[in-house]
C-alpha positions in Angstrom: 114.6 122.1 69.9 113.5 120.9 73.4 114.3 117.2 74.3 111.4 115.3 76.1 112.9 112.9 78.6 109.5 111.2 78.7 110.4 109.6 75.3 113.3 107.8 77.0 111.1 105.9 79.4 110.1 102.4 78.2 106.5 102.3 77.4 104.4 100.0 79.8 102.6 97.3 77.9 99.3 96.2 79.4 99.3 92.4 80.0 97.4 90.3 77.6 94.0 89.5 78.7 93.3 86.1 80.0 91.2 83.8 77.7 88.2 83.4 80.0 86.3 81.1 77.6 88.4 78.1 78.6 87.8 78.5 82.3 85.0 76.6 84.2 82.6 78.5 86.4 84.6 77.4 89.5 87.8 78.6 87.9 86.2 81.9 87.0 85.2 82.4 90.6 88.7 81.5 91.9 90.1 84.0 89.3 87.8 86.7 90.8 89.0 85.9 94.3 92.6 86.2 93.1 92.0 89.4 91.4 90.2 90.8 94.4 93.3 89.9 96.6 95.6 91.6 94.2 93.4 94.7 94.2 93.6 94.7 98.0 97.3 94.3 97.9 97.7 97.2 95.5 95.5 99.4 97.7 97.5 98.4 100.8 100.7 99.6 98.9 99.1 102.8 98.0 98.3 103.5 101.6 101.9 102.6 102.6 103.4 104.9 99.9 101.1 107.8 100.9 102.1 107.4 104.4 105.8 107.4 103.6 105.3 110.5 101.4 103.4 112.2 104.0 106.2 111.4 106.5 108.9 112.6 104.1 107.0 115.9 103.4 106.6 116.5 107.2 110.3 115.9 107.8 111.5 118.2 105.0 108.9 120.9 105.8 110.5 124.4 106.0 110.5 125.8 109.6 
């Protein structure tokens, strides 16, 4: 019987959704600004990681 190592990894839980009903319109707009900033931060990290991966691939490329 094969053993799947993926079963050993902890399952990532999605964060609970924020209760938006208690926020004012201004708070909701601020929340959107914060979310957009976080999205941009994640996109920048993706670009950085792709560059690092590309650099590593070029370095270890067989000659």
